[in-house]
C-alpha positions as CSV (number, residue, x, y, z in Angstrom):
1,M,0.0,0.0,0.0
2,S,1.0,3.6,-0.1
3,L,2.8,5.1,2.9
4,S,-0.5,6.5,4.3
5,A,-2.2,3.1,4.0
6,C,0.6,1.1,5.7
7,T,-1.3,1.1,8.9
8,S,-0.7,-2.5,9.8
9,V,3.0,-2.0,10.5
10,S,4.6,0.7,12.5
11,P,6.8,3.4,10.8
12,A,9.8,1.8,12.5
13,E,8.9,-1.6,11.2
14,L,8.3,-0.3,7.7
15,E,11.7,1.4,7.6
16,A,13.4,-1.7,9.0
17,R,11.8,-3.9,6.3
18,L,13.0,-1.4,3.6
19,R,16.5,-1.6,5.0
20,L,16.5,-5.4,5.1
21,H,15.2,-5.4,1.5
22,R,18.3,-3.5,0.3
23,L,20.7,-6.1,1.5
24,P,22.0,-7.8,-1.7
25,E,22.5,-11.2,-0.2
26,L,19.1,-11.3,1.6
27,G,16.6,-13.0,-0.6
28,P,13.0,-14.1,0.2
29,A,14.1,-17.2,2.2
30,R,16.6,-15.3,4.4
31,F,14.2,-12.4,4.8
32,K,11.5,-14.8,6.1
33,K,14.1,-16.5,8.4
34,L,14.9,-13.2,10.0
35,L,11.3,-12.3,10.6
36,E,10.5,-15.7,12.1
37,A,13.6,-15.7,14.3
38,F,13.3,-12.2,15.7
39,G,9.5,-11.6,15.3
40,S,9.9,-8.4,13.3
41,A,12.3,-6.6,11.0
42,S,12.9,-3.8,13.5
43,K,14.1,-6.4,16.1
44,A,16.2,-8.0,13.4
45,I,17.9,-4.7,12.5
46,S,18.8,-4.1,16.1
47,A,20.0,-7.6,16.9
48,P,23.7,-8.3,17.4
49,A,25.8,-9.5,14.5
50,S,26.4,-12.8,16.4
51,A,22.7,-13.5,16.3
52,W,22.6,-13.1,12.5
53,R,25.7,-15.3,12.2
54,A,24.0,-18.0,14.3
55,L,21.2,-18.1,11.7
56,G,23.8,-18.9,9.0
57,L,23.5,-15.4,7.4
58,P,26.5,-13.9,5.5
59,L,28.6,-11.5,7.4
60,A,28.0,-8.9,4.7
61,C,24.3,-8.9,5.6
62,A,24.9,-8.3,9.2
63,E,27.4,-5.5,8.6
64,G,25.5,-3.9,5.7
65,R,22.2,-3.3,7.5
66,R,23.5,-0.3,9.3
67,S,25.4,1.3,6.4
68,I,24.6,4.8,5.3
69,E,23.7,3.5,1.8
70,V,21.1,1.1,3.2
71,R,19.7,3.8,5.5
72,D,19.5,6.4,2.7
73,G,17.9,3.9,0.3
74,A,15.2,3.1,2.9
75,S,14.6,6.8,3.4
76,H,14.3,7.4,-0.3
77,A,11.8,4.6,-0.6
78,L,9.7,6.1,2.2
79,A,9.7,9.4,0.3
80,W,8.7,7.6,-2.9
81,L,5.7,6.0,-1.1
82,E,4.4,9.5,-0.2
83,R,3.6,10.3,-3.8
84,T,0.2,9.5,-5.3
85,G,-0.1,6.2,-7.1
86,Q,3.0,4.6,-5.6
87,H,2.5,1.7,-3.3
88,L,4.3,-1.0,-1.3
89,L,2.8,-4.5,-0.9
90,M,4.1,-6.8,1.9
91,W,3.8,-10.5,1.8
92,D,2.2,-10.8,5.3
93,Q,-0.4,-8.1,4.6
94,P,-4.0,-8.6,3.2
95,E,-3.3,-6.4,0.2
96,Y,-0.6,-8.8,-1.1
97,P,-1.7,-10.7,-4.3
98,A,-3.2,-14.0,-3.1
99,L,-2.0,-16.2,-5.9
100,L,1.6,-14.8,-5.6
101,A,1.6,-15.4,-1.9
102,Q,1.2,-19.2,-2.6
103,I,4.6,-19.6,-4.3
104,S,7.5,-20.9,-2.2
105,D,9.7,-17.9,-2.8
106,A,7.2,-15.1,-2.9
107,P,8.9,-11.6,-2.8
108,P,8.6,-10.1,0.7
109,L,8.1,-6.6,-0.8
110,L,6.6,-5.4,-4.0
111,F,6.8,-1.8,-5.2
112,V,3.8,-0.9,-7.4
113,A,3.2,2.1,-9.6
114,G,-0.4,2.5,-10.7
115,N,-3.4,0.5,-9.5
116,P,-2.5,-2.3,-7.1
117,G,-6.1,-3.4,-6.9
118,I,-5.9,-5.2,-10.3
119,L,-3.5,-7.7,-8.8
120,E,-6.4,-9.4,-7.2
121,K,-8.1,-9.9,-10.5
122,P,-7.7,-12.9,-12.7
123,Q,-4.4,-12.6,-14.7
124,L,-3.1,-14.4,-17.7
125,A,0.6,-14.1,-18.6
126,M,1.7,-13.6,-22.2
127,V,5.4,-13.9,-22.9
128,G,7.7,-14.5,-25.9
129,S,10.7,-13.5,-28.0
130,R,12.2,-10.0,-27.8
131,R,13.0,-10.3,-31.5
132,A,9.6,-11.7,-32.5
133,S,8.5,-12.1,-36.2
134,R,5.7,-10.0,-37.6
135,P,3.3,-12.9,-37.5
136,G,4.3,-13.5,-33.9
137,M,3.6,-9.9,-33.0
138,D,0.2,-10.0,-34.8
139,T,-0.7,-13.2,-32.9
140,A,0.2,-11.7,-29.6
141,T,-1.8,-8.6,-30.4
142,A,-4.9,-10.6,-31.4
143,F,-4.8,-12.9,-28.4
144,S,-4.2,-10.1,-25.9
145,R,-7.1,-8.0,-27.3
146,T,-9.5,-10.9,-27.0
147,L,-8.4,-12.1,-23.6
148,A,-8.3,-8.6,-22.2
149,G,-11.8,-8.0,-23.6
150,A,-13.0,-11.2,-21.9
151,G,-11.9,-9.9,-18.5
152,F,-8.4,-11.1,-18.0
153,V,-5.7,-8.8,-16.8
154,I,-2.7,-9.4,-19.2
155,T,0.6,-9.8,-17.4
156,S,4.0,-9.7,-18.9
157,G,7.5,-8.4,-18.5
158,L,7.5,-5.1,-20.4
159,A,10.3,-6.3,-22.6
160,L,10.6,-5.6,-26.3
161,G,8.7,-7.8,-28.8
162,I,5.9,-10.1,-27.6
163,D,5.7,-8.5,-24.1
164,A,5.2,-5.0,-25.4
165,A,2.7,-6.1,-28.0
166,A,0.6,-7.9,-25.4
167,H,0.6,-4.9,-23.0
168,Q,-0.3,-2.4,-25.8
169,A,-3.1,-4.6,-27.2
170,A,-4.7,-4.8,-23.8
171,L,-4.7,-1.0,-23.5
172,D,-6.0,-0.7,-27.0
173,V,-9.3,-2.4,-26.0
174,G,-9.6,-0.6,-22.7
175,G,-8.4,-3.7,-20.8
176,Q,-5.9,-3.8,-17.9
177,T,-2.4,-5.0,-17.9
178,V,0.5,-5.6,-15.4
179,G,4.1,-5.1,-16.2
180,V,6.7,-6.9,-14.0
181,L,10.2,-5.3,-14.2
182,G,13.6,-6.9,-13.7
183,T,14.9,-3.6,-12.4
184,G,13.8,-1.1,-9.8
185,L,10.9,1.2,-10.8
186,E,13.2,4.2,-10.9
187,N,15.8,2.5,-13.2
188,F,13.4,1.4,-15.9
189,Y,14.7,-1.1,-18.5
190,P,14.3,-1.1,-21.5
191,Q,13.9,2.6,-21.9
192,R,12.2,2.1,-25.3
193,N,9.1,0.9,-23.4
194,R,9.1,3.8,-20.8
195,R,6.3,5.5,-22.6
196,L,4.2,2.3,-22.7
197,A,4.7,1.8,-19.0
198,D,3.6,5.4,-18.3
199,A,0.5,4.8,-20.4
200,M,-0.3,1.7,-18.4
201,I,0.0,3.5,-15.1
202,A,-2.1,6.4,-16.4
203,S,-4.9,4.1,-17.6
204,G,-5.5,2.3,-14.4
205,S,-3.1,-0.6,-15.0
206,A,0.1,-1.3,-13.0
207,V,3.9,-1.7,-13.2
208,L,5.7,-3.4,-10.3
209,S,9.0,-4.8,-9.2
210,E,10.4,-6.7,-6.2
211,F,13.8,-4.9,-6.5
212,P,14.9,-1.7,-4.7
213,L,13.9,1.4,-6.6
214,D,17.3,2.1,-8.0
215,A,18.3,-1.5,-8.9
216,G,19.8,-1.8,-12.4
217,P,19.3,-4.4,-15.1
218,S,21.5,-7.2,-13.7
219,P,21.2,-10.5,-15.8
220,G,20.3,-12.5,-12.7
221,N,17.3,-10.3,-12.0
222,F,15.3,-11.4,-15.0
223,P,14.8,-15.1,-14.1
224,R,13.7,-13.9,-10.7
225,R,11.3,-11.5,-12.4
226,N,9.8,-14.4,-14.4
227,R,8.6,-16.3,-11.3
228,I,6.5,-13.2,-10.4
229,I,5.0,-13.1,-13.8
230,S,3.9,-16.7,-13.6
231,G,3.1,-16.5,-9.8
232,L,0.6,-13.7,-10.3
233,S,-1.2,-15.6,-13.2
234,L,-3.6,-18.5,-13.6
235,G,-1.7,-19.5,-16.7
236,V,1.2,-18.6,-19.0
237,L,0.8,-18.3,-22.8
238,V,4.0,-18.5,-24.8
239,V,3.5,-17.0,-28.2
240,E,6.9,-17.3,-29.9
241,A,10.2,-18.4,-28.4
242,S,13.5,-20.1,-29.2
243,V,14.8,-23.0,-27.2
244,A,17.1,-20.6,-25.3
245,S,14.4,-18.0,-24.6
246,G,13.7,-16.7,-21.1
247,S,10.1,-17.4,-21.8
248,L,10.8,-21.1,-21.4
249,I,12.0,-20.3,-17.9
250,T,8.7,-18.5,-17.2
251,A,6.8,-21.6,-18.5
252,R,8.9,-24.0,-16.4
253,L,8.3,-21.9,-13.3
254,A,4.6,-21.7,-14.1
255,A,4.4,-25.5,-14.2
256,E,6.3,-25.8,-10.9
257,Q,3.8,-23.4,-9.4
258,G,0.9,-25.4,-10.6
259,R,-0.2,-22.9,-13.2
260,E,-1.4,-23.8,-16.7
261,V,1.1,-23.5,-19.6
262,Y,0.0,-22.8,-23.1
263,A,2.0,-22.6,-26.3
264,I,1.2,-21.5,-29.8
265,P,2.8,-23.7,-32.5
266,G,4.5,-22.5,-35.6
267,S,6.5,-23.5,-38.7
268,I,9.1,-26.3,-38.1
269,H,11.4,-24.1,-40.2
270,H,11.1,-21.0,-37.9
271,P,13.6,-20.9,-35.0
272,G,11.2,-18.8,-33.0
273,A,8.7,-21.7,-32.9
274,K,11.1,-24.3,-31.5
275,G,10.7,-23.3,-27.9
276,C,6.9,-23.5,-28.2
277,H,7.2,-26.9,-29.8
278,Q,9.4,-28.1,-27.0
279,L,6.9,-26.9,-24.4
280,I,4.1,-28.8,-26.3
281,R,6.2,-32.0,-26.2
282,D,6.7,-31.4,-22.5
283,G,2.9,-31.2,-21.9
284,A,1.9,-27.6,-22.5
285,V,-1.6,-27.1,-24.0
286,L,-1.4,-26.6,-27.7
287,V,-3.2,-23.3,-28.5
288,E,-4.6,-22.4,-31.9
289,T,-7.6,-20.3,-30.8
290,I,-8.8,-18.4,-27.7
291,E,-11.2,-21.2,-27.0
292,H,-8.4,-23.6,-26.3
293,I,-7.4,-21.4,-23.4
294,L,-10.9,-20.9,-22.2
295,E,-11.5,-24.6,-22.3
296,A,-8.4,-25.2,-20.1
297,L,-9.5,-22.6,-17.6
298,R,-13.0,-23.8,-17.3
299,G,-15.6,-21.4,-16.0
300,W,-14.0,-18.2,-17.5
301,Q,-16.2,-17.8,-20.6
302,R,-19.1,-15.4,-20.4
303,L,-21.4,-18.2,-21.8
304,P,-23.0,-20.6,-19.3
305,L,-20.5,-21.7,-16.7
306,S,-19.4,-25.2,-15.9
307,T,-20.9,-27.0,-13.0
308,E,-17.7,-26.2,-11.1
309,T,-18.7,-22.5,-10.8
310,P,-22.2,-21.6,-9.8
311,P,-24.2,-19.3,-12.2
312,V,-24.5,-15.6,-11.4
313,R,-27.7,-15.0,-9.5
314,E,-29.1,-13.3,-6.4
315,T,-28.3,-16.3,-4.2
316,H,-24.7,-16.7,-5.5
317,P,-22.7,-17.7,-2.4
318,L,-19.9,-15.2,-3.0
319,L,-22.4,-12.4,-3.6
320,L,-24.0,-13.2,-0.3
321,L,-20.7,-13.0,1.5
322,L,-19.9,-9.7,-0.2
323,H,-23.2,-8.1,0.7
324,A,-22.2,-8.7,4.3
325,A,-18.8,-7.1,4.0
326,P,-16.0,-6.4,1.5
327,H,-13.4,-9.2,1.1
328,T,-10.2,-10.0,-0.7
329,S,-10.3,-13.0,-3.0
330,E,-8.1,-14.9,-0.6
331,T,-10.5,-14.3,2.4
332,L,-13.4,-15.3,0.1
333,A,-11.7,-18.6,-0.6
334,G,-11.2,-19.3,3.0
335,T,-14.7,-18.3,4.0
336,S,-16.4,-20.1,1.2
337,G,-14.2,-23.2,1.2
338,W,-13.6,-22.9,-2.6
339,A,-10.2,-23.1,-4.2
340,L,-8.8,-19.7,-5.1
341,P,-8.9,-20.2,-8.9
342,K,-12.6,-21.1,-8.6
343,V,-13.2,-18.0,-6.6
344,L,-11.4,-15.8,-9.1
345,A,-13.4,-17.4,-12.0
346,A,-16.7,-16.6,-10.2
347,L,-15.7,-13.1,-9.4
348,T,-14.9,-12.4,-13.0
349,E,-18.3,-13.5,-14.0
350,L,-19.9,-11.4,-11.3
351,E,-17.8,-8.4,-12.3
352,M,-18.7,-8.7,-16.0
353,D,-22.3,-8.9,-14.9
354,G,-22.0,-5.6,-13.0
355,R,-22.6,-7.3,-9.6
356,V,-19.2,-6.8,-7.9
357,V,-16.3,-4.4,-8.2
358,C,-12.7,-4.6,-7.0
359,E,-11.4,-1.6,-5.2
360,S,-7.9,-1.4,-3.6
361,G,-7.7,-5.2,-3.6
362,R,-11.0,-5.9,-1.9
363,W,-14.2,-7.0,-3.7
364,L,-17.5,-5.2,-3.0
365,A,-21.0,-6.1,-3.9
366,R,-22.9,-3.7,-6.1
367,G,-26.6,-3.2,-5.8
368,L,-29.0,-5.4,-3.8
């Protein structure tokens, strides 16, 4: 949330988390270990170095937490959060994306520019080659337009090629889209897509990153970024990719996270199709039309739903819960006893029917 909305943690705890987040050798697992061992980030920051070493943490982490650079970076992040439309989501807070929280290495902090509420909506990732062919770009555009028009939030990595085509196509039809960066939000890469990112933020979509605001484009950041793209999404569609493409990393991560993987086939003579063909051999859903995706994610189509998702009506179980009080999709899953993907499917139908609306990550009933 924005600084004014970070009411669930104290200012000292927020500043301490931002300091821990800047330590280069402190990934999600070590961040979680510190919070579990000391009970809070503020206690971890003030603990003696010997206590950190006893947890098996590198000496550089223990020494770096009190450096001027780390303190200044945290202060800068606090100032960034004071500006309109800039938010911080923390993995133990209710505003954190429910699907992403389920992965084993969920990022402890997410910086978000734009509308964080759309992260609770059903997302479909679209990824592919940075040097895509014209047919590949056209395919990405066509699929993104239709899927965004059907109510999916289109999620990708704001890279050149397929990613950019998917983001732009969603905007073109008035849909919503999420861009996940492999750099900090103040060190945007690639710069050629800066204008696209600004348009996404201005239109009610979002751009986010787990990295400190000033983090540069280190090669190791992009595979880490890919797990967030897949973790936010119900499935990943690979449009065009070589066998060495980072898109295959995203697809593999999606499969490990229990997400659906889709791949569009191409000519056996086109190098950009070989990665998709490999995915199909490995079990990805072969996609030639939008219906192939909708069939795999049963219950999404606006036509009559499967028996797994009740039809939209006055007595809809989720609608009854939302008339009582606003809920996040995760709390709805817990209260209703439904699996989270099933809850998201039903919420999409209710939203398209004008019965519910998502505001600041919480779903509200509309009307009586």
